[in-house]
Backbone atoms as SQL, in Angstrom:
CREATE TABLE atoms (id INTEGER PRIMARY KEY, chain TEXT, resi INTEGER, resn TEXT, atom TEXT, x REAL, y REAL, z REAL);
INSERT INTO atoms VALUES
  (1, 'A', 1, 'MET', 'N', 4.448, -14.974, 23.392),
  (2, 'A', 1, 'MET', 'CA', 4.303, -13.617, 22.909),
  (3, 'A', 1, 'MET', 'C', 4.105, -13.632, 21.394),
  (4, 'A', 2, 'GLU', 'N', 3.092, -12.938, 20.946),
  (5, 'A', 2, 'GLU', 'CA', 2.795, -12.886, 19.503),
  (6, 'A', 2, 'GLU', 'C', 3.768, -11.963, 18.797),
  (7, 'A', 3, 'PRO', 'N', 4.141, -12.328, 17.547),
  (8, 'A', 3, 'PRO', 'CA', 4.983, -11.403, 16.774),
  (9, 'A', 3, 'PRO', 'C', 4.177, -10.156, 16.420),
  (10, 'A', 4, 'PRO', 'N', 4.866, -9.041, 16.174),
  (11, 'A', 4, 'PRO', 'CA', 4.129, -7.820, 15.815),
  (12, 'A', 4, 'PRO', 'C', 3.370, -7.997, 14.498),
  (13, 'A', 5, 'ARG', 'N', 2.239, -7.325, 14.410),
  (14, 'A', 5, 'ARG', 'CA', 1.452, -7.377, 13.175),
  (15, 'A', 5, 'ARG', 'C', 2.154, -6.544, 12.108),
  (16, 'A', 6, 'PRO', 'N', 2.225, -7.036, 10.870),
  (17, 'A', 6, 'PRO', 'CA', 2.809, -6.226, 9.796),
  (18, 'A', 6, 'PRO', 'C', 2.036, -4.921, 9.636),
  (19, 'A', 7, 'ARG', 'N', 2.774, -3.840, 9.369),
  (20, 'A', 7, 'ARG', 'CA', 2.186, -2.505, 9.263),
  (21, 'A', 7, 'ARG', 'C', 2.065, -2.099, 7.793),
  (22, 'A', 8, 'ILE', 'N', 0.845, -1.718, 7.417),
  (23, 'A', 8, 'ILE', 'CA', 0.540, -1.336, 6.042),
  (24, 'A', 8, 'ILE', 'C', 0.081, 0.120, 6.040),
  (25, 'A', 9, 'LEU', 'N', 0.644, 0.910, 5.137),
  (26, 'A', 9, 'LEU', 'CA', 0.207, 2.293, 4.947),
  (27, 'A', 9, 'LEU', 'C', -0.629, 2.348, 3.678),
  (28, 'A', 10, 'VAL', 'N', -1.890, 2.742, 3.819),
  (29, 'A', 10, 'VAL', 'CA', -2.803, 2.910, 2.693),
  (30, 'A', 10, 'VAL', 'C', -3.020, 4.405, 2.503),
  (31, 'A', 11, 'VAL', 'N', -2.663, 4.906, 1.313),
  (32, 'A', 11, 'VAL', 'CA', -2.780, 6.336, 1.021),
  (33, 'A', 11, 'VAL', 'C', -3.814, 6.513, -0.083),
  (34, 'A', 12, 'ASP', 'N', -4.934, 7.117, 0.272),
  (35, 'A', 12, 'ASP', 'CA', -6.010, 7.320, -0.696),
  (36, 'A', 12, 'ASP', 'C', -6.909, 8.431, -0.172),
  (37, 'A', 13, 'ASP', 'N', -7.212, 9.403, -1.011),
  (38, 'A', 13, 'ASP', 'CA', -8.097, 10.479, -0.573),
  (39, 'A', 13, 'ASP', 'C', -9.567, 10.070, -0.645),
  (40, 'A', 14, 'ASP', 'N', -9.866, 8.921, -1.232),
  (41, 'A', 14, 'ASP', 'CA', -11.213, 8.362, -1.204),
  (42, 'A', 14, 'ASP', 'C', -11.300, 7.521, 0.067),
  (43, 'A', 15, 'LEU', 'N', -11.801, 8.128, 1.140),
  (44, 'A', 15, 'LEU', 'CA', -11.773, 7.459, 2.436),
  (45, 'A', 15, 'LEU', 'C', -12.664, 6.223, 2.486),
  (46, 'A', 16, 'ASP', 'N', -13.706, 6.164, 1.663),
  (47, 'A', 16, 'ASP', 'CA', -14.520, 4.952, 1.616),
  (48, 'A', 16, 'ASP', 'C', -13.694, 3.779, 1.113),
  (49, 'A', 17, 'SER', 'N', -12.922, 3.997, 0.058),
  (50, 'A', 17, 'SER', 'CA', -12.045, 2.933, -0.462),
  (51, 'A', 17, 'SER', 'C', -10.995, 2.557, 0.571),
  (52, 'A', 18, 'ALA', 'N', -10.373, 3.553, 1.171),
  (53, 'A', 18, 'ALA', 'CA', -9.333, 3.296, 2.163),
  (54, 'A', 18, 'ALA', 'C', -9.889, 2.496, 3.345),
  (55, 'A', 19, 'ASP', 'N', -11.076, 2.844, 3.806),
  (56, 'A', 19, 'ASP', 'CA', -11.691, 2.110, 4.911),
  (57, 'A', 19, 'ASP', 'C', -12.006, 0.671, 4.523),
  (58, 'A', 20, 'LEU', 'N', -12.415, 0.454, 3.288),
  (59, 'A', 20, 'LEU', 'CA', -12.678, -0.899, 2.812),
  (60, 'A', 20, 'LEU', 'C', -11.395, -1.726, 2.811),
  (61, 'A', 21, 'TYR', 'N', -10.314, -1.141, 2.283),
  (62, 'A', 21, 'TYR', 'CA', -9.027, -1.847, 2.310),
  (63, 'A', 21, 'TYR', 'C', -8.630, -2.149, 3.749),
  (64, 'A', 22, 'ARG', 'N', -8.767, -1.157, 4.632),
  (65, 'A', 22, 'ARG', 'CA', -8.385, -1.350, 6.036),
  (66, 'A', 22, 'ARG', 'C', -9.175, -2.496, 6.654),
  (67, 'A', 23, 'TYR', 'N', -10.476, -2.519, 6.423),
  (68, 'A', 23, 'TYR', 'CA', -11.312, -3.562, 7.004),
  (69, 'A', 23, 'TYR', 'C', -10.806, -4.954, 6.607),
  (70, 'A', 24, 'PHE', 'N', -10.593, -5.170, 5.318),
  (71, 'A', 24, 'PHE', 'CA', -10.196, -6.492, 4.848),
  (72, 'A', 24, 'PHE', 'C', -8.770, -6.856, 5.262),
  (73, 'A', 25, 'LEU', 'N', -7.870, -5.893, 5.295),
  (74, 'A', 25, 'LEU', 'CA', -6.501, -6.173, 5.723),
  (75, 'A', 25, 'LEU', 'C', -6.445, -6.408, 7.235),
  (76, 'A', 26, 'ASP', 'N', -7.205, -5.632, 7.989),
  (77, 'A', 26, 'ASP', 'CA', -7.260, -5.808, 9.438),
  (78, 'A', 26, 'ASP', 'C', -7.823, -7.184, 9.796),
  (79, 'A', 27, 'GLN', 'N', -8.833, -7.631, 9.054),
  (80, 'A', 27, 'GLN', 'CA', -9.430, -8.946, 9.298),
  (81, 'A', 27, 'GLN', 'C', -8.419, -10.078, 9.117),
  (82, 'A', 28, 'ARG', 'N', -7.366, -9.807, 8.379),
  (83, 'A', 28, 'ARG', 'CA', -6.336, -10.817, 8.120),
  (84, 'A', 28, 'ARG', 'C', -5.084, -10.598, 8.967),
  (85, 'A', 29, 'GLY', 'N', -5.234, -9.802, 10.018),
  (86, 'A', 29, 'GLY', 'CA', -4.166, -9.678, 10.992),
  (87, 'A', 29, 'GLY', 'C', -3.118, -8.622, 10.713),
  (88, 'A', 30, 'LEU', 'N', -3.431, -7.660, 9.853),
  (89, 'A', 30, 'LEU', 'CA', -2.476, -6.608, 9.538),
  (90, 'A', 30, 'LEU', 'C', -2.864, -5.314, 10.249),
  (91, 'A', 31, 'ASP', 'N', -1.872, -4.516, 10.574),
  (92, 'A', 31, 'ASP', 'CA', -2.086, -3.217, 11.218),
  (93, 'A', 31, 'ASP', 'C', -2.075, -2.158, 10.121),
  (94, 'A', 32, 'VAL', 'N', -3.210, -1.520, 9.876),
  (95, 'A', 32, 'VAL', 'CA', -3.364, -0.604, 8.744),
  (96, 'A', 32, 'VAL', 'C', -3.498, 0.833, 9.225),
  (97, 'A', 33, 'THR', 'N', -2.699, 1.714, 8.612),
  (98, 'A', 33, 'THR', 'CA', -2.795, 3.146, 8.831),
  (99, 'A', 33, 'THR', 'C', -3.277, 3.777, 7.537),
  (100, 'A', 34, 'ILE', 'N', -4.244, 4.688, 7.631),
  (101, 'A', 34, 'ILE', 'CA', -4.761, 5.374, 6.451),
  (102, 'A', 34, 'ILE', 'C', -4.282, 6.817, 6.459),
  (103, 'A', 35, 'ALA', 'N', -3.844, 7.262, 5.285),
  (104, 'A', 35, 'ALA', 'CA', -3.485, 8.666, 5.087),
  (105, 'A', 35, 'ALA', 'C', -4.224, 9.142, 3.843),
  (106, 'A', 36, 'GLY', 'N', -4.782, 10.349, 3.897),
  (107, 'A', 36, 'GLY', 'CA', -5.557, 10.869, 2.782),
  (108, 'A', 36, 'GLY', 'C', -4.792, 11.812, 1.881),
  (109, 'A', 37, 'SER', 'N', -3.494, 11.989, 2.153),
  (110, 'A', 37, 'SER', 'CA', -2.697, 12.926, 1.367),
  (111, 'A', 37, 'SER', 'C', -1.221, 12.552, 1.452),
  (112, 'A', 38, 'VAL', 'N', -0.425, 13.161, 0.591),
  (113, 'A', 38, 'VAL', 'CA', 1.019, 12.965, 0.630),
  (114, 'A', 38, 'VAL', 'C', 1.556, 13.426, 1.983),
  (115, 'A', 39, 'ALA', 'N', 1.135, 14.608, 2.421),
  (116, 'A', 39, 'ALA', 'CA', 1.628, 15.157, 3.688),
  (117, 'A', 39, 'ALA', 'C', 1.306, 14.233, 4.863),
  (118, 'A', 40, 'ALA', 'N', 0.094, 13.722, 4.919),
  (119, 'A', 40, 'ALA', 'CA', -0.296, 12.831, 6.020),
  (120, 'A', 40, 'ALA', 'C', 0.490, 11.522, 5.970),
  (121, 'A', 41, 'ALA', 'N', 0.744, 11.011, 4.771),
  (122, 'A', 41, 'ALA', 'CA', 1.516, 9.772, 4.630),
  (123, 'A', 41, 'ALA', 'C', 2.953, 9.969, 5.092),
  (124, 'A', 42, 'LEU', 'N', 3.563, 11.079, 4.699),
  (125, 'A', 42, 'LEU', 'CA', 4.938, 11.347, 5.112),
  (126, 'A', 42, 'LEU', 'C', 5.028, 11.542, 6.623),
  (127, 'A', 43, 'GLU', 'N', 4.027, 12.195, 7.193),
  (128, 'A', 43, 'GLU', 'CA', 4.001, 12.379, 8.644),
  (129, 'A', 43, 'GLU', 'C', 3.901, 11.027, 9.358),
  (130, 'A', 44, 'ALA', 'N', 3.025, 10.159, 8.878),
  (131, 'A', 44, 'ALA', 'CA', 2.880, 8.834, 9.489),
  (132, 'A', 44, 'ALA', 'C', 4.171, 8.029, 9.379),
  (133, 'A', 45, 'ALA', 'N', 4.851, 8.138, 8.246),
  (134, 'A', 45, 'ALA', 'CA', 6.078, 7.374, 8.017),
  (135, 'A', 45, 'ALA', 'C', 7.242, 7.864, 8.874),
  (136, 'A', 46, 'GLN', 'N', 7.143, 9.080, 9.399),
  (137, 'A', 46, 'GLN', 'CA', 8.192, 9.603, 10.284),
  (138, 'A', 46, 'GLN', 'C', 8.241, 8.835, 11.601),
  (139, 'A', 47, 'THR', 'N', 7.102, 8.321, 12.032),
  (140, 'A', 47, 'THR', 'CA', 7.034, 7.663, 13.338),
  (141, 'A', 47, 'THR', 'C', 6.798, 6.162, 13.270),
  (142, 'A', 48, 'THR', 'N', 6.387, 5.651, 12.124),
  (143, 'A', 48, 'THR', 'CA', 6.069, 4.234, 12.002),
  (144, 'A', 48, 'THR', 'C', 6.819, 3.626, 10.823),
  (145, 'A', 49, 'PRO', 'N', 7.585, 2.566, 11.063),
  (146, 'A', 49, 'PRO', 'CA', 8.241, 1.871, 9.949),
  (147, 'A', 49, 'PRO', 'C', 7.265, 0.878, 9.304),
  (148, 'A', 50, 'PHE', 'N', 6.708, 1.250, 8.174),
  (149, 'A', 50, 'PHE', 'CA', 5.722, 0.401, 7.506),
  (150, 'A', 50, 'PHE', 'C', 6.411, -0.727, 6.731),
  (151, 'A', 51, 'ASP', 'N', 5.678, -1.829, 6.582),
  (152, 'A', 51, 'ASP', 'CA', 6.193, -2.988, 5.858),
  (153, 'A', 51, 'ASP', 'C', 5.797, -2.979, 4.388),
  (154, 'A', 52, 'VAL', 'N', 4.677, -2.344, 4.074),
  (155, 'A', 52, 'VAL', 'CA', 4.182, -2.204, 2.699),
  (156, 'A', 52, 'VAL', 'C', 3.420, -0.890, 2.617),
  (157, 'A', 53, 'VAL', 'N', 3.532, -0.209, 1.478),
  (158, 'A', 53, 'VAL', 'CA', 2.719, 0.986, 1.237),
  (159, 'A', 53, 'VAL', 'C', 1.879, 0.738, -0.013),
  (160, 'A', 54, 'MET', 'N', 0.619, 1.120, 0.079),
  (161, 'A', 54, 'MET', 'CA', -0.286, 1.063, -1.062),
  (162, 'A', 54, 'MET', 'C', -0.821, 2.470, -1.260),
  (163, 'A', 55, 'THR', 'N', -0.551, 3.065, -2.423),
  (164, 'A', 55, 'THR', 'CA', -0.958, 4.445, -2.627),
  (165, 'A', 55, 'THR', 'C', -1.666, 4.668, -3.947),
  (166, 'A', 56, 'ASP', 'N', -2.690, 5.497, -3.867),
  (167, 'A', 56, 'ASP', 'CA', -3.329, 6.020, -5.064),
  (168, 'A', 56, 'ASP', 'C', -2.299, 6.922, -5.740),
  (169, 'A', 57, 'ILE', 'N', -2.370, 7.047, -7.038),
  (170, 'A', 57, 'ILE', 'CA', -1.427, 7.913, -7.747),
  (171, 'A', 57, 'ILE', 'C', -1.882, 9.366, -7.706),
  (172, 'A', 58, 'ASN', 'N', -3.163, 9.616, -7.878),
  (173, 'A', 58, 'ASN', 'CA', -3.679, 10.993, -7.847),
  (174, 'A', 58, 'ASN', 'C', -4.115, 11.354, -6.435),
  (175, 'A', 59, 'LEU', 'N', -3.354, 12.251, -5.819),
  (176, 'A', 59, 'LEU', 'CA', -3.656, 12.694, -4.465),
  (177, 'A', 59, 'LEU', 'C', -3.831, 14.205, -4.464),
  (178, 'A', 60, 'PRO', 'N', -4.531, 14.748, -3.480),
  (179, 'A', 60, 'PRO', 'CA', -4.849, 16.177, -3.513),
  (180, 'A', 60, 'PRO', 'C', -3.634, 17.107, -3.422),
  (181, 'A', 61, 'ASP', 'N', -2.548, 16.637, -2.845),
  (182, 'A', 61, 'ASP', 'CA', -1.388, 17.512, -2.642),
  (183, 'A', 61, 'ASP', 'C', -0.114, 16.981, -3.308),
  (184, 'A', 62, 'GLY', 'N', -0.275, 16.161, -4.325),
  (185, 'A', 62, 'GLY', 'CA', 0.880, 15.594, -5.026),
  (186, 'A', 62, 'GLY', 'C', 0.471, 14.319, -5.717),
  (187, 'A', 63, 'ASP', 'N', 1.469, 13.496, -6.001),
  (188, 'A', 63, 'ASP', 'CA', 1.112, 12.212, -6.611),
  (189, 'A', 63, 'ASP', 'C', 1.836, 11.062, -5.924),
  (190, 'A', 64, 'GLY', 'N', 1.334, 9.888, -6.182),
  (191, 'A', 64, 'GLY', 'CA', 1.877, 8.687, -5.562),
  (192, 'A', 64, 'GLY', 'C', 3.299, 8.376, -5.982),
  (193, 'A', 65, 'TYR', 'N', 3.687, 8.808, -7.177),
  (194, 'A', 65, 'TYR', 'CA', 5.070, 8.593, -7.617),
  (195, 'A', 65, 'TYR', 'C', 6.035, 9.356, -6.703),
  (196, 'A', 66, 'GLU', 'N', 5.742, 10.634, -6.473),
  (197, 'A', 66, 'GLU', 'CA', 6.589, 11.462, -5.605),
  (198, 'A', 66, 'GLU', 'C', 6.572, 10.936, -4.172),
  (199, 'A', 67, 'LEU', 'N', 5.398, 10.555, -3.718),
  (200, 'A', 67, 'LEU', 'CA', 5.273, 10.024, -2.367),
  (201, 'A', 67, 'LEU', 'C', 6.124, 8.774, -2.201),
  (202, 'A', 68, 'PHE', 'N', 5.996, 7.846, -3.133),
  (203, 'A', 68, 'PHE', 'CA', 6.728, 6.589, -3.007),
  (204, 'A', 68, 'PHE', 'C', 8.233, 6.837, -3.039),
  (205, 'A', 69, 'SER', 'N', 8.661, 7.753, -3.876),
  (206, 'A', 69, 'SER', 'CA', 10.079, 8.111, -3.925),
  (207, 'A', 69, 'SER', 'C', 10.552, 8.633, -2.567),
  (208, 'A', 70, 'ALA', 'N', 9.783, 9.518, -1.957),
  (209, 'A', 70, 'ALA', 'CA', 10.145, 10.072, -0.648),
  (210, 'A', 70, 'ALA', 'C', 10.155, 8.984, 0.424),
  (211, 'A', 71, 'LEU', 'N', 9.175, 8.079, 0.385),
  (212, 'A', 71, 'LEU', 'CA', 9.119, 7.007, 1.384),
  (213, 'A', 71, 'LEU', 'C', 10.306, 6.066, 1.261),
  (214, 'A', 72, 'THR', 'N', 10.691, 5.740, 0.026),
  (215, 'A', 72, 'THR', 'CA', 11.813, 4.810, -0.146),
  (216, 'A', 72, 'THR', 'C', 13.147, 5.458, 0.186),
  (217, 'A', 73, 'LEU', 'N', 13.204, 6.789, 0.193),
  (218, 'A', 73, 'LEU', 'CA', 14.416, 7.457, 0.667),
  (219, 'A', 73, 'LEU', 'C', 14.545, 7.313, 2.188),
  (220, 'A', 74, 'MET', 'N', 13.401, 7.232, 2.877),
  (221, 'A', 74, 'MET', 'CA', 13.422, 7.044, 4.332),
  (222, 'A', 74, 'MET', 'C', 13.922, 5.648, 4.679),
  (223, 'A', 75, 'ARG', 'N', 13.407, 4.655, 3.950),
  (224, 'A', 75, 'ARG', 'CA', 13.804, 3.255, 4.135),
  (225, 'A', 75, 'ARG', 'C', 13.200, 2.443, 2.999),
  (226, 'A', 76, 'PRO', 'N', 13.869, 1.369, 2.602),
  (227, 'A', 76, 'PRO', 'CA', 13.301, 0.531, 1.537),
  (228, 'A', 76, 'PRO', 'C', 11.952, -0.052, 1.970),
  (229, 'A', 77, 'ILE', 'N', 11.006, -0.025, 1.045),
  (230, 'A', 77, 'ILE', 'CA', 9.668, -0.540, 1.342),
  (231, 'A', 77, 'ILE', 'C', 9.017, -0.966, 0.029),
  (232, 'A', 78, 'PRO', 'N', 8.365, -2.135, 0.000),
  (233, 'A', 78, 'PRO', 'CA', 7.643, -2.504, -1.216),
  (234, 'A', 78, 'PRO', 'C', 6.384, -1.655, -1.371),
  (235, 'A', 79, 'GLY', 'N', 6.064, -1.307, -2.612),
  (236, 'A', 79, 'GLY', 'CA', 4.923, -0.444, -2.860),
  (237, 'A', 79, 'GLY', 'C', 3.951, -0.986, -3.886),
  (238, 'A', 80, 'ILE', 'N', 2.697, -0.622, -3.689),
  (239, 'A', 80, 'ILE', 'CA', 1.612, -0.961, -4.603),
  (240, 'A', 80, 'ILE', 'C', 1.002, 0.347, -5.079),
  (241, 'A', 81, 'ALA', 'N', 1.004, 0.565, -6.390),
  (242, 'A', 81, 'ALA', 'CA', 0.359, 1.738, -6.980),
  (243, 'A', 81, 'ALA', 'C', -1.070, 1.369, -7.331),
  (244, 'A', 82, 'VAL', 'N', -2.001, 2.257, -7.005),
  (245, 'A', 82, 'VAL', 'CA', -3.407, 2.050, -7.340),
  (246, 'A', 82, 'VAL', 'C', -3.832, 3.226, -8.217),
  (247, 'A', 83, 'THR', 'N', -4.299, 2.906, -9.432),
  (248, 'A', 83, 'THR', 'CA', -4.673, 3.959, -10.368),
  (249, 'A', 83, 'THR', 'C', -5.971, 3.615, -11.076),
  (250, 'A', 84, 'GLY', 'N', -6.522, 4.621, -11.702),
  (251, 'A', 84, 'GLY', 'CA', -7.693, 4.413, -12.544),
  (252, 'A', 84, 'GLY', 'C', -7.294, 4.105, -13.982),
  (253, 'A', 85, 'TRP', 'N', -5.989, 4.072, -14.246),
  (254, 'A', 85, 'TRP', 'CA', -5.513, 3.864, -15.608),
  (255, 'A', 85, 'TRP', 'C', -4.767, 2.551, -15.724),
  (256, 'A', 86, 'SER', 'N', -4.973, 1.871, -16.830),
  (257, 'A', 86, 'SER', 'CA', -4.305, 0.592, -17.043),
  (258, 'A', 86, 'SER', 'C', -3.361, 0.625, -18.236),
  (259, 'A', 87, 'GLY', 'N', -3.202, 1.786, -18.862),
  (260, 'A', 87, 'GLY', 'CA', -2.386, 1.891, -20.064),
  (261, 'A', 87, 'GLY', 'C', -0.913, 1.625, -19.824),
  (262, 'A', 88, 'GLY', 'N', -0.213, 1.370, -20.912),
  (263, 'A', 88, 'GLY', 'CA', 1.212, 1.049, -20.863),
  (264, 'A', 88, 'GLY', 'C', 2.050, 2.145, -20.255),
  (265, 'A', 89, 'ASP', 'N', 1.714, 3.415, -20.516),
  (266, 'A', 89, 'ASP', 'CA', 2.506, 4.507, -19.955),
  (267, 'A', 89, 'ASP', 'C', 2.406, 4.528, -18.430),
  (268, 'A', 90, 'THR', 'N', 1.214, 4.282, -17.903),
  (269, 'A', 90, 'THR', 'CA', 1.042, 4.253, -16.450),
  (270, 'A', 90, 'THR', 'C', 1.819, 3.095, -15.848),
  (271, 'A', 91, 'ARG', 'N', 1.716, 1.926, -16.454),
  (272, 'A', 91, 'ARG', 'CA', 2.461, 0.759, -15.953),
  (273, 'A', 91, 'ARG', 'C', 3.965, 1.026, -15.996),
  (274, 'A', 92, 'ARG', 'N', 4.434, 1.649, -17.074),
  (275, 'A', 92, 'ARG', 'CA', 5.857, 1.962, -17.206),
  (276, 'A', 92, 'ARG', 'C', 6.293, 2.923, -16.105),
  (277, 'A', 93, 'ARG', 'N', 5.499, 3.970, -15.897),
  (278, 'A', 93, 'ARG', 'CA', 5.842, 4.947, -14.850),
  (279, 'A', 93, 'ARG', 'C', 5.865, 4.303, -13.463),
  (280, 'A', 94, 'CYS', 'N', 4.936, 3.397, -13.216),
  (281, 'A', 94, 'CYS', 'CA', 4.916, 2.698, -11.928),
  (282, 'A', 94, 'CYS', 'C', 6.176, 1.843, -11.757),
  (283, 'A', 95, 'ARG', 'N', 6.544, 1.121, -12.794),
  (284, 'A', 95, 'ARG', 'CA', 7.774, 0.320, -12.748),
  (285, 'A', 95, 'ARG', 'C', 8.990, 1.206, -12.507),
  (286, 'A', 96, 'GLU', 'N', 9.073, 2.301, -13.281),
  (287, 'A', 96, 'GLU', 'CA', 10.209, 3.221, -13.147),
  (288, 'A', 96, 'GLU', 'C', 10.282, 3.843, -11.757),
  (289, 'A', 97, 'ALA', 'N', 9.138, 4.067, -11.131),
  (290, 'A', 97, 'ALA', 'CA', 9.102, 4.640, -9.790),
  (291, 'A', 97, 'ALA', 'C', 9.500, 3.619, -8.723),
  (292, 'A', 98, 'GLY', 'N', 9.540, 2.337, -9.102),
  (293, 'A', 98, 'GLY', 'CA', 9.955, 1.299, -8.166),
  (294, 'A', 98, 'GLY', 'C', 8.834, 0.520, -7.512),
  (295, 'A', 99, 'PHE', 'N', 7.589, 0.784, -7.919),
  (296, 'A', 99, 'PHE', 'CA', 6.479, 0.023, -7.349),
  (297, 'A', 99, 'PHE', 'C', 6.610, -1.446, -7.727),
  (298, 'A', 100, 'ALA', 'N', 6.302, -2.311, -6.778),
  (299, 'A', 100, 'ALA', 'CA', 6.328, -3.751, -7.034),
  (300, 'A', 100, 'ALA', 'C', 5.086, -4.193, -7.803),
  (301, 'A', 101, 'GLU', 'N', 3.979, -3.467, -7.608),
  (302, 'A', 101, 'GLU', 'CA', 2.704, -3.830, -8.229),
  (303, 'A', 101, 'GLU', 'C', 1.943, -2.595, -8.673),
  (304, 'A', 102, 'HIS', 'N', 1.079, -2.800, -9.669),
  (305, 'A', 102, 'HIS', 'CA', 0.184, -1.754, -10.163),
  (306, 'A', 102, 'HIS', 'C', -1.203, -2.367, -10.238),
  (307, 'A', 103, 'LEU', 'N', -2.127, -1.862, -9.436),
  (308, 'A', 103, 'LEU', 'CA', -3.508, -2.344, -9.446),
  (309, 'A', 103, 'LEU', 'C', -4.408, -1.263, -10.020),
  (310, 'A', 104, 'VAL', 'N', -5.383, -1.692, -10.824),
  (311, 'A', 104, 'VAL', 'CA', -6.272, -0.757, -11.515),
  (312, 'A', 104, 'VAL', 'C', -7.625, -0.730, -10.806),
  (313, 'A', 105, 'LYS', 'N', -8.108, 0.503, -10.571),
  (314, 'A', 105, 'LYS', 'CA', -9.423, 0.695, -9.957),
  (315, 'A', 105, 'LYS', 'C', -10.518, 0.352, -10.953),
  (316, 'A', 106, 'PRO', 'N', -11.636, -0.155, -10.498),
  (317, 'A', 106, 'PRO', 'CA', -11.906, -0.543, -9.126),
  (318, 'A', 106, 'PRO', 'C', -11.128, -1.817, -8.777),
  (319, 'A', 107, 'VAL', 'N', -10.519, -1.816, -7.605),
  (320, 'A', 107, 'VAL', 'CA', -9.663, -2.915, -7.180),
  (321, 'A', 107, 'VAL', 'C', -10.471, -3.904, -6.357),
  (322, 'A', 108, 'ASP', 'N', -10.371, -5.157, -6.705),
  (323, 'A', 108, 'ASP', 'CA', -10.978, -6.229, -5.928),
  (324, 'A', 108, 'ASP', 'C', -10.205, -6.348, -4.608),
  (325, 'A', 109, 'VAL', 'N', -10.888, -6.267, -3.477),
  (326, 'A', 109, 'VAL', 'CA', -10.196, -6.258, -2.192),
  (327, 'A', 109, 'VAL', 'C', -9.431, -7.555, -1.933),
  (328, 'A', 110, 'GLU', 'N', -9.921, -8.665, -2.437),
  (329, 'A', 110, 'GLU', 'CA', -9.180, -9.918, -2.267),
  (330, 'A', 110, 'GLU', 'C', -7.854, -9.861, -3.033),
  (331, 'A', 111, 'ARG', 'N', -7.847, -9.176, -4.164),
  (332, 'A', 111, 'ARG', 'CA', -6.591, -8.997, -4.908),
  (333, 'A', 111, 'ARG', 'C', -5.625, -8.123, -4.114),
  (334, 'A', 112, 'VAL', 'N', -6.143, -7.110, -3.440),
  (335, 'A', 112, 'VAL', 'CA', -5.314, -6.266, -2.572),
  (336, 'A', 112, 'VAL', 'C', -4.683, -7.131, -1.485),
  (337, 'A', 113, 'VAL', 'N', -5.503, -7.932, -0.809),
  (338, 'A', 113, 'VAL', 'CA', -5.011, -8.784, 0.276),
  (339, 'A', 113, 'VAL', 'C', -3.929, -9.731, -0.239),
  (340, 'A', 114, 'GLU', 'N', -4.187, -10.409, -1.356),
  (341, 'A', 114, 'GLU', 'CA', -3.213, -11.338, -1.930),
  (342, 'A', 114, 'GLU', 'C', -1.905, -10.625, -2.265),
  (343, 'A', 115, 'THR', 'N', -2.011, -9.439, -2.843),
  (344, 'A', 115, 'THR', 'CA', -0.823, -8.685, -3.241),
  (345, 'A', 115, 'THR', 'C', -0.017, -8.260, -2.019),
  (346, 'A', 116, 'VAL', 'N', -0.689, -7.763, -0.992),
  (347, 'A', 116, 'VAL', 'CA', 0.011, -7.353, 0.226),
  (348, 'A', 116, 'VAL', 'C', 0.730, -8.546, 0.854),
  (349, 'A', 117, 'PHE', 'N', 0.050, -9.671, 0.982),
  (350, 'A', 117, 'PHE', 'CA', 0.678, -10.845, 1.593),
  (351, 'A', 117, 'PHE', 'C', 1.850, -11.354, 0.754),
  (352, 'A', 118, 'ARG', 'N', 1.734, -11.271, -0.549),
  (353, 'A', 118, 'ARG', 'CA', 2.845, -11.690, -1.406),
  (354, 'A', 118, 'ARG', 'C', 4.053, -10.792, -1.174),
  (355, 'A', 119, 'LEU', 'N', 3.819, -9.477, -1.065),
  (356, 'A', 119, 'LEU', 'CA', 4.922, -8.550, -0.822),
  (357, 'A', 119, 'LEU', 'C', 5.518, -8.721, 0.578),
  (358, 'A', 120, 'LEU', 'N', 4.720, -9.193, 1.509),
  (359, 'A', 120, 'LEU', 'CA', 5.223, -9.491, 2.849),
  (360, 'A', 120, 'LEU', 'C', 5.976, -10.821, 2.883),
  (361, 'A', 121, 'GLY', 'N', 5.875, -11.583, 1.797),
  (362, 'A', 121, 'GLY', 'CA', 6.518, -12.893, 1.761),
  (363, 'A', 121, 'GLY', 'C', 5.723, -13.948, 2.487),
  (364, 'A', 122, 'ARG', 'N', 4.424, -13.755, 2.525),
  (365, 'A', 122, 'ARG', 'CA', 3.524, -14.676, 3.209),
  (366, 'A', 122, 'ARG', 'C', 2.407, -15.087, 2.275),
  (367, 'A', 123, 'ASN', 'N', 1.772, -16.203, 2.613),
  (368, 'A', 123, 'ASN', 'CA', 0.618, -16.659, 1.834),
  (369, 'A', 123, 'ASN', 'C', -0.697, -16.229, 2.454),
  (370, 'A', 124, 'GLY', 'N', -0.660, -15.703, 3.656),
  (371, 'A', 124, 'GLY', 'CA', -1.885, -15.277, 4.319),
  (372, 'A', 124, 'GLY', 'C', -2.217, -16.141, 5.512),
  (373, 'A', 125, 'PRO', 'N', -3.195, -15.736, 6.305),
  (374, 'A', 125, 'PRO', 'CA', -3.584, -16.475, 7.498),
  (375, 'A', 125, 'PRO', 'C', -4.024, -17.879, 7.155),
  (376, 'A', 126, 'GLY', 'N', -3.619, -18.822, 7.995),
  (377, 'A', 126, 'GLY', 'CA', -4.037, -20.204, 7.799),
  (378, 'A', 126, 'GLY', 'C', -3.116, -20.975, 6.874),
  (379, 'A', 127, 'SER', 'N', -2.142, -20.326, 6.274),
  (380, 'A', 127, 'SER', 'CA', -1.227, -21.017, 5.378),
  (381, 'A', 127, 'SER', 'C', 0.017, -21.433, 6.147),
  (382, 'A', 128, 'ASP', 'N', 0.806, -22.306, 5.557),
  (383, 'A', 128, 'ASP', 'CA', 2.046, -22.747, 6.188),
  (384, 'A', 128, 'ASP', 'C', 3.038, -21.620, 6.344),
  (385, 'A', 129, 'ASN', 'N', 2.934, -20.611, 5.506),
  (386, 'A', 129, 'ASN', 'CA', 3.906, -19.529, 5.494),
  (387, 'A', 129, 'ASN', 'C', 3.485, -18.342, 6.364),
  (388, 'A', 130, 'ALA', 'N', 2.263, -18.361, 6.879),
  (389, 'A', 130, 'ALA', 'CA', 1.792, -17.250, 7.713),
  (390, 'A', 130, 'ALA', 'C', 2.431, -17.327, 9.088),
  (391, 'A', 131, 'GLN', 'N', 2.551, -16.176, 9.726),
  (392, 'A', 131, 'GLN', 'CA', 3.129, -16.158, 11.067),
  (393, 'A', 131, 'GLN', 'C', 2.100, -15.708, 12.064);
């Protein structure tokens, strides 16, 4: 019996970007759920215990900081903030919000994959540490 696939929540209102992330993460054996808003992400998290969340900071109905705070109140989860800003204030706010990582758009999808696997405590498919 195969172990369950790790579950990743990708929150981004740019569905083209979200679909790209899903494609590359799915190809590496991860189960990806996409949410286009804070409300949709919170709804998904009510029924699915995700292993990692990756969220855009600017969302149509709130921001990724508030979302991540609400998700971590449900259960501890490592988070990746994705923003268009790389300045020190943004990095500081991401750290203060508890995000493990801050990636700047445009994000290289291989960097996304590496970051997710690192947060899962794995090196990725084909490695000694993959399951």
